[in-house]
Backbone as ProteinMPNN parsed JSONL, in Angstrom:
{"seq_chain_A": "MISSKKILFIDDDNFQTETRAQLLTDTHQHVVVIVDSFEEVEILYQKNKFDIVIIDFARDFGLKSLRYIERMDPMQKIITISENEEYSEHKGCDYCVSHYSRRRLKPPFAFLKLLRLVESFELSMCEFKNKF", "coords_chain_A": {"N_chain_A": [[62.678, -80.455, -1.039], [62.275, -77.24, -1.672], [60.18, -74.525, -0.696], [58.185, -72.263, -2.298], [58.08, -68.845, -2.007], [56.839, -65.385, -0.933], [57.757, -62.33, -2.126], [58.777, -59.073, -1.536], [60.31, -56.58, -3.296], [62.075, -53.94, -2.986], [63.117, -51.537, -4.66], [64.361, -49.288, -7.274], [62.486, -49.578, -10.246], [64.082, -51.196, -12.487], [66.108, -52.357, -15.398], [67.723, -54.368, -14.061], [66.715, -54.902, -11.458], [64.366, -56.247, -12.381], [65.319, -58.487, -13.709], [66.401, -59.73, -11.668], [63.943, -60.401, -10.259], [62.883, -61.946, -11.918], [64.368, -64.354, -12.315], [64.032, -65.23, -9.719], [61.757, -65.866, -9.602], [61.172, -67.701, -12.091], [63.132, -69.748, -11.374], [62.681, -70.739, -8.687], [59.794, -70.486, -8.544], [59.176, -68.539, -6.867], [57.094, -65.824, -5.655], [57.147, -62.565, -6.493], [57.13, -59.227, -5.864], [57.626, -56.262, -7.378], [58.542, -52.894, -5.851], [58.508, -49.37, -6.438], [57.982, -46.789, -4.88], [57.631, -45.073, -1.881], [54.998, -44.971, -1.278], [53.657, -47.16, -2.441], [54.919, -48.892, -1.039], [53.881, -48.514, 1.6], [51.062, -49.258, 0.985], [50.904, -52.3, -0.172], [52.4, -53.643, 2.166], [50.67, -52.993, 4.225], [48.619, -54.527, 3.468], [49.517, -57.368, 2.934], [51.291, -60.381, 3.753], [54.629, -60.814, 3.656], [57.168, -63.055, 2.924], [60.012, -62.7, 2.692], [61.78, -59.494, 2.449], [63.608, -57.704, -0.184], [65.621, -55.082, -0.064], [66.687, -51.973, -1.409], [68.436, -50.027, 0.591], [69.507, -47.438, 0.042], [68.292, -46.001, -1.796], [66.148, -43.052, -2.603], [63.68, -43.787, -1.623], [64.043, -46.216, 0.088], [65.281, -46.13, 2.312], [63.222, -44.879, 3.932], [61.49, -47.05, 3.46], [62.223, -48.986, 4.351], [62.573, -48.166, 7.373], [59.94, -48.022, 7.945], [59.028, -50.745, 7.69], [60.218, -51.847, 9.414], [59.176, -50.765, 11.932], [56.451, -51.936, 11.755], [57.167, -54.704, 11.643], [59.535, -55.7, 13.532], [60.921, -58.248, 13.257], [60.785, -58.59, 10.47], [61.853, -60.803, 7.766], [64.853, -59.272, 6.035], [66.589, -58.559, 3.199], [69.001, -56.555, 2.696], [70.175, -54.486, -0.004], [73.398, -52.553, -0.76], [75.216, -50.527, -2.164], [77.15, -48.811, -1.013], [79.301, -47.901, 2.138], [77.597, -47.363, 4.13], [75.553, -48.097, 6.97], [72.66, -49.997, 7.193], [71.301, -50.198, 9.78], [71.702, -47.368, 12.183], [72.786, -47.618, 14.644], [74.546, -49.856, 14.287], [76.297, -53.097, 13.529], [76.176, -55.148, 15.151], [74.067, -54.092, 17.04], [72.046, -54.404, 14.934], [71.942, -57.256, 14.252], [71.169, -58.422, 16.713], [68.744, -57.105, 17.029], [67.349, -57.444, 14.883], [66.181, -59.301, 11.7], [67.939, -59.468, 9.47], [70.131, -59.671, 6.514], [72.606, -58.858, 4.434], [73.642, -57.797, 1.046], [76.028, -56.55, -0.813], [76.736, -55.005, -3.776], [79.328, -55.503, -6.535], [76.967, -58.552, -6.628], [76.679, -62.203, -7.289], [74.019, -63.732, -8.67], [73.421, -66.035, -7.519], [74.005, -66.114, -5.085], [72.315, -64.258, -3.878], [69.877, -66.063, -4.344], [70.712, -68.006, -2.623], [70.553, -66.672, 0.023], [67.703, -66.07, 0.014], [66.634, -68.723, -0.191], [67.607, -69.924, 1.934], [67.372, -68.137, 3.999], [67.366, -68.266, 6.981], [69.242, -69.718, 8.033], [71.442, -68.603, 7.236], [74.054, -66.055, 8.009], [74.68, -62.66, 8.653], [77.172, -61.792, 6.552], [78.424, -59.557, 6.257], [78.788, -58.52, 9.373], [80.856, -57.199, 11.62], [82.865, -56.521, 9.675], [82.861, -53.695, 8.842]], "CA_chain_A": [[62.096, -79.547, -1.934], [61.978, -75.656, -1.143], [58.87, -73.943, -0.913], [58.019, -70.772, -3.019], [58.102, -67.446, -0.943], [56.103, -64.159, -1.338], [58.943, -61.416, -1.972], [58.683, -57.69, -1.819], [61.416, -56.405, -3.809], [61.663, -52.523, -3.055], [64.146, -51.025, -5.875], [64.224, -48.919, -8.58], [62.13, -50.817, -11.533], [65.07, -51.102, -13.677], [66.463, -54.034, -15.915], [68.559, -55.474, -13.191], [65.822, -55.625, -10.58], [63.24, -57.036, -13.305], [65.896, -59.552, -14.176], [66.9, -60.399, -10.641], [62.68, -60.718, -9.668], [62.436, -62.912, -12.983], [65.1, -65.201, -12.38], [63.493, -65.776, -8.282], [60.404, -66.409, -10.284], [61.553, -68.806, -13.072], [64.068, -70.923, -10.928], [62.03, -71.591, -7.775], [58.61, -70.078, -8.698], [58.657, -67.378, -5.791], [56.182, -64.699, -6.234], [57.894, -61.229, -6.451], [56.403, -58.007, -6.327], [58.688, -55.113, -7.264], [57.564, -51.631, -5.817], [59.633, -48.408, -6.465], [58.137, -45.689, -4.374], [57.417, -45.519, -0.67], [53.478, -45.408, -1.134], [53.374, -48.669, -2.878], [55.2, -49.985, 0.218], [52.995, -48.709, 2.615], [49.565, -50.084, 0.643], [51.221, -53.466, -0.112], [52.626, -54.297, 3.349], [49.447, -53.271, 5.13], [47.621, -55.413, 2.807], [50.133, -58.564, 2.378], [52.282, -60.609, 4.108], [55.595, -61.178, 2.838], [58.227, -64.178, 3.361], [61.179, -61.737, 2.664], [61.63, -58.416, 1.698], [64.817, -57.075, -0.763], [65.409, -53.552, -0.245], [68.17, -51.38, -1.887], [67.952, -49.005, 1.417], [70.209, -46.381, -0.307], [67.361, -45.112, -2.543], [65.563, -42.015, -1.746], [62.41, -43.922, -0.799], [64.496, -47.359, 0.383], [65.412, -45.989, 3.715], [62.244, -44.485, 4.387], [60.635, -48.081, 3.451], [63.19, -49.875, 5.668], [62.228, -47.879, 8.703], [58.24, -48.275, 8.322], [58.871, -52.072, 7.771], [60.689, -52.247, 11.055], [58.316, -50.562, 12.887], [55.676, -52.61, 11.574], [57.394, -55.819, 12.068], [61.139, -55.663, 13.613], [61.45, -59.558, 12.737], [60.692, -58.983, 8.943], [63.042, -61.057, 7.261], [65.26, -58.538, 4.986], [67.955, -58.606, 2.438], [69.531, -55.088, 2.219], [71.385, -54.364, -0.903], [73.42, -51.324, -0.627], [76.919, -50.415, -2.511], [78.199, -47.765, -0.12], [79.292, -48.188, 3.193], [76.642, -46.854, 5.116], [74.813, -49.016, 7.748], [70.966, -49.981, 7.348], [70.963, -49.534, 11.153], [72.731, -46.246, 12.428], [73.594, -48.423, 15.716], [75.909, -50.782, 14.09], [75.904, -54.47, 13.229], [76.155, -55.781, 16.574], [72.812, -54.137, 17.61], [71.169, -55.159, 13.936], [71.86, -58.629, 14.492], [70.241, -58.742, 17.783], [67.315, -56.765, 17.118], [66.482, -57.617, 13.216], [66.538, -60.301, 10.863], [68.257, -58.95, 8.485], [71.273, -59.897, 6.045], [73.173, -57.454, 3.691], [74.4, -57.903, 0.004], [76.639, -55.642, -1.337], [76.834, -55.164, -5.335], [78.367, -56.827, -7.316], [77.116, -59.949, -6.081], [76.198, -63.325, -8.326], [72.352, -63.898, -8.556], [73.437, -67.482, -6.771], [74.112, -65.558, -3.724], [71.041, -63.665, -3.675], [68.963, -67.021, -4.17], [70.899, -68.854, -1.601], [69.768, -65.963, 1.212], [66.253, -66.601, -0.267], [66.32, -69.92, -0.407], [67.981, -70.462, 3.578], [67.66, -67.307, 5.116], [67.189, -68.82, 8.525], [70.354, -70.715, 8.108], [72.69, -67.819, 7.13], [74.518, -64.985, 8.921], [75.027, -61.462, 7.674], [78.586, -61.897, 6.267], [79.112, -58.155, 6.855], [79.115, -58.393, 10.491], [82.152, -56.955, 12.166], [83.395, -55.98, 8.748], [82.463, -52.288, 8.691]], "C_chain_A": [[61.786, -78.239, -1.12], [60.863, -75.183, -1.78], [58.979, -72.788, -1.333], [57.59, -69.861, -1.76], [57.64, -66.454, -1.869], [57.437, -63.188, -0.66], [58.504, -60.36, -2.141], [59.9, -57.189, -2.008], [61.236, -54.629, -3.981], [63.09, -51.814, -3.543], [63.716, -50.216, -6.959], [63.727, -49.956, -9.8], [62.883, -50.437, -12.531], [65.3, -52.541, -14.289], [67.201, -54.715, -14.747], [67.62, -55.849, -12.317], [64.825, -56.592, -11.199], [63.891, -58.466, -13.03], [66.05, -60.449, -12.814], [65.373, -61.256, -9.846], [62.368, -62.222, -10.76], [62.896, -64.164, -12.683], [64.411, -65.757, -11.07], [62.219, -66.364, -9.008], [60.402, -67.663, -11.017], [62.414, -70.122, -12.406], [63.399, -71.595, -9.736], [60.277, -71.185, -7.631], [57.944, -69.305, -7.245], [57.863, -66.485, -6.568], [56.739, -63.465, -5.674], [57.086, -59.969, -6.813], [57.486, -56.931, -6.183], [57.419, -53.42, -7.055], [58.757, -50.516, -5.861], [59.263, -46.987, -5.926], [57.406, -46.272, -2.941], [55.753, -45.665, -0.407], [52.787, -46.575, -1.375], [53.794, -49.465, -1.618], [54.288, -49.716, 1.225], [51.386, -49.278, 2.005], [50.111, -51.573, 0.593], [51.623, -53.89, 1.27], [51.786, -54.233, 4.196], [48.703, -54.298, 4.723], [48.003, -56.924, 3.134], [51.071, -58.997, 3.361], [53.673, -61.081, 3.519], [56.33, -61.929, 3.719], [59.512, -63.152, 3.856], [61.188, -60.621, 2.193], [62.912, -57.987, 1.169], [64.485, -55.768, -0.823], [66.922, -52.906, -0.58], [67.547, -49.92, -1.258], [68.598, -47.58, 0.928], [69.32, -45.694, -1.438], [66.632, -44.091, -1.917], [64.536, -42.603, -1.024], [63.101, -45.377, 0.077], [64.453, -47.237, 2.19], [64.175, -45.79, 4.671], [61.152, -45.864, 4.703], [61.3, -48.769, 4.658], [62.562, -49.445, 7.076], [60.684, -47.985, 9.016], [58.393, -49.787, 8.486], [59.24, -52.355, 9.281], [60.026, -51.959, 12.061], [56.866, -51.453, 12.846], [55.976, -54.304, 12.246], [58.975, -55.843, 12.405], [61.61, -57.019, 12.964], [61.305, -60.026, 11.397], [61.859, -59.658, 8.56], [63.233, -59.934, 6.078], [66.225, -58.569, 4.436], [68.072, -57.099, 1.972], [70.764, -55.175, 1.232], [71.888, -52.659, -0.624], [75.045, -51.273, -1.224], [77.667, -49.365, -1.844], [78.173, -48.211, 1.279], [78.646, -48.133, 4.467], [75.807, -48.015, 5.613], [73.199, -49.287, 7.342], [70.862, -49.745, 8.816], [72.294, -48.803, 11.698], [73.589, -46.917, 13.647], [74.684, -49.017, 15.539], [75.536, -52.015, 13.691], [75.658, -55.064, 14.263], [74.343, -55.348, 16.829], [71.908, -54.522, 16.365], [70.97, -56.746, 14.091], [71.387, -59.029, 15.581], [68.868, -58.153, 17.965], [66.536, -57.012, 16.101], [66.613, -58.913, 12.887], [66.797, -59.809, 9.443], [69.808, -59.75, 7.71], [71.521, -58.945, 4.733], [74.168, -58.247, 2.575], [74.976, -56.595, -0.453], [77.325, -55.725, -3.021], [78.678, -54.83, -5.391], [78.295, -57.928, -6.79], [76.128, -60.832, -7.234], [74.733, -63.549, -7.585], [72.554, -64.944, -7.363], [73.471, -66.977, -5.061], [72.942, -64.919, -3.103], [69.91, -64.963, -3.589], [69.274, -67.778, -2.832], [70.121, -68.17, -0.151], [68.113, -66.38, 1.061], [65.718, -67.912, 0.397], [66.58, -70.512, 1.344], [68.218, -69.483, 4.336], [68.043, -67.433, 6.556], [68.81, -69.532, 8.93], [71.646, -69.836, 7.701], [72.68, -66.762, 8.264], [74.9, -63.822, 8.067], [76.348, -61.533, 7.692], [79.506, -60.479, 6.408], [79.481, -57.94, 8.355], [80.351, -58.068, 10.849], [83.275, -56.699, 10.762], [83.669, -54.334, 8.345], [82.852, -51.631, 10.167]], "O_chain_A": [[61.14, -78.232, -0.072], [60.549, -75.301, -2.964], [59.864, -72.095, -0.831], [56.909, -70.188, -0.789], [57.818, -66.436, -3.087], [57.938, -63.157, 0.463], [57.634, -60.357, -3.012], [60.692, -57.244, -1.067], [60.511, -54.088, -4.817], [64.018, -51.614, -2.759], [62.673, -50.505, -7.545], [64.391, -50.906, -10.215], [62.584, -49.57, -13.353], [64.843, -53.597, -13.851], [67.057, -55.938, -14.745], [67.471, -57.065, -12.194], [64.487, -57.62, -10.612], [63.357, -59.377, -12.398], [65.865, -61.666, -12.825], [65.436, -62.268, -9.148], [61.786, -63.252, -10.419], [62.112, -65.113, -12.715], [64.117, -66.941, -11.23], [61.874, -67.516, -8.744], [59.719, -68.615, -10.641], [62.353, -71.267, -12.855], [63.45, -72.821, -9.638], [59.616, -71.588, -6.674], [56.828, -69.387, -6.731], [57.884, -66.356, -7.792], [56.804, -63.321, -4.453], [56.509, -59.777, -7.883], [58.119, -56.717, -5.149], [56.373, -53.019, -7.566], [59.851, -50.772, -5.358], [59.939, -46.026, -6.291], [56.846, -47.356, -2.779], [55.298, -46.352, 0.507], [51.754, -46.994, -0.853], [53.2, -50.461, -1.208], [53.831, -50.7, 1.807], [50.617, -49.723, 2.858], [49.651, -52.205, 1.544], [50.883, -54.824, 1.579], [51.765, -55.114, 5.056], [48.12, -54.994, 5.554], [47.136, -57.704, 3.527], [51.733, -58.113, 3.905], [53.514, -61.989, 2.704], [56.334, -61.75, 4.937], [59.871, -62.905, 5.008], [60.431, -60.57, 1.223], [63.667, -57.795, 2.121], [63.498, -55.271, -1.365], [68.002, -53.271, -0.114], [66.803, -49.084, -1.769], [68.151, -46.574, 1.478], [69.838, -44.712, -1.971], [66.447, -44.177, -0.704], [64.306, -42.174, 0.107], [62.328, -45.599, 1.009], [63.868, -47.928, 3.024], [64.035, -46.286, 5.789], [60.334, -45.942, 5.619], [60.784, -48.992, 5.754], [62.095, -50.297, 7.832], [60.25, -48.028, 10.167], [57.853, -50.21, 9.508], [58.58, -52.993, 10.101], [60.091, -52.639, 13.085], [56.24, -51.613, 13.894], [55.27, -54.92, 13.044], [59.702, -56.025, 11.428], [62.578, -57.0, 12.204], [61.501, -61.172, 10.993], [62.928, -59.196, 8.957], [62.321, -59.61, 5.316], [67.164, -58.628, 5.229], [67.399, -56.567, 1.089], [71.877, -55.665, 1.425], [71.112, -51.74, -0.364], [75.938, -51.952, -0.717], [78.82, -49.11, -2.193], [77.197, -48.837, 1.692], [78.971, -48.645, 5.539], [75.38, -48.848, 4.814], [72.62, -48.207, 7.223], [70.094, -48.807, 9.027], [73.445, -49.237, 11.728], [74.815, -46.824, 13.697], [75.674, -48.918, 16.264], [74.334, -52.128, 13.45], [74.586, -55.667, 14.212], [73.48, -56.225, 16.793], [70.852, -55.037, 16.732], [69.873, -57.301, 14.035], [71.079, -60.221, 15.549], [68.029, -58.532, 18.783], [65.31, -56.904, 16.142], [67.125, -59.697, 13.687], [66.0, -59.78, 8.506], [70.528, -60.388, 8.478], [70.594, -58.386, 4.147], [75.097, -59.006, 2.856], [74.267, -55.59, -0.42], [78.28, -56.441, -3.323], [79.256, -54.128, -4.561], [79.325, -58.485, -6.412], [75.171, -60.379, -7.861], [74.432, -63.542, -6.391], [71.935, -64.769, -6.314], [72.963, -67.553, -4.1], [72.66, -65.064, -1.914], [69.044, -64.836, -2.723], [68.389, -68.135, -2.055], [69.362, -68.799, 0.587], [67.466, -66.932, 1.951], [64.787, -68.114, 1.177], [65.859, -71.36, 1.871], [69.033, -69.566, 5.255], [68.902, -66.775, 7.143], [69.263, -69.734, 10.057], [72.774, -70.313, 7.825], [71.818, -66.554, 9.119], [75.369, -63.959, 6.937], [76.885, -61.361, 8.787], [80.713, -60.32, 6.584], [80.441, -57.211, 8.602], [81.175, -58.793, 10.291], [84.487, -56.718, 10.98], [84.591, -53.932, 7.636], [82.643, -50.438, 10.386]]}, "name": "protein", "num_of_chains": 1, "seq": "MISSKKILFIDDDNFQTETRAQLLTDTHQHVVVIVDSFEEVEILYQKNKFDIVIIDFARDFGLKSLRYIERMDPMQKIITISENEEYSEHKGCDYCVSHYSRRRLKPPFAFLKLLRLVESFELSMCEFKNKF"}
């Protein structure tokens, strides 16, 4: 049996984000909190512990939120989402893998891929290491 997780979802509050969050809640009873501003991230992250953070770091507040969270807890489990080729870590994949606990998804991706990362984060590796 897989235990439910508390997830902070940092992205624009749009239909796609709402749908993914609802599916995570409905399929495995995860608690998903969607935030769409840096101010909300600061408030929620200071007050709560999250098992996983899902973040689109390409959003205007996304990269700032990512940097804030990595300062607070460098080993926070984070799933980054980004359509562009840009790294979430400017020093590259090797640095990210050895200093952080991150995985990356590049849209379009099937919901099951996100669910697998949430469910078995520790057993997965970032599939984009050495691809960029």
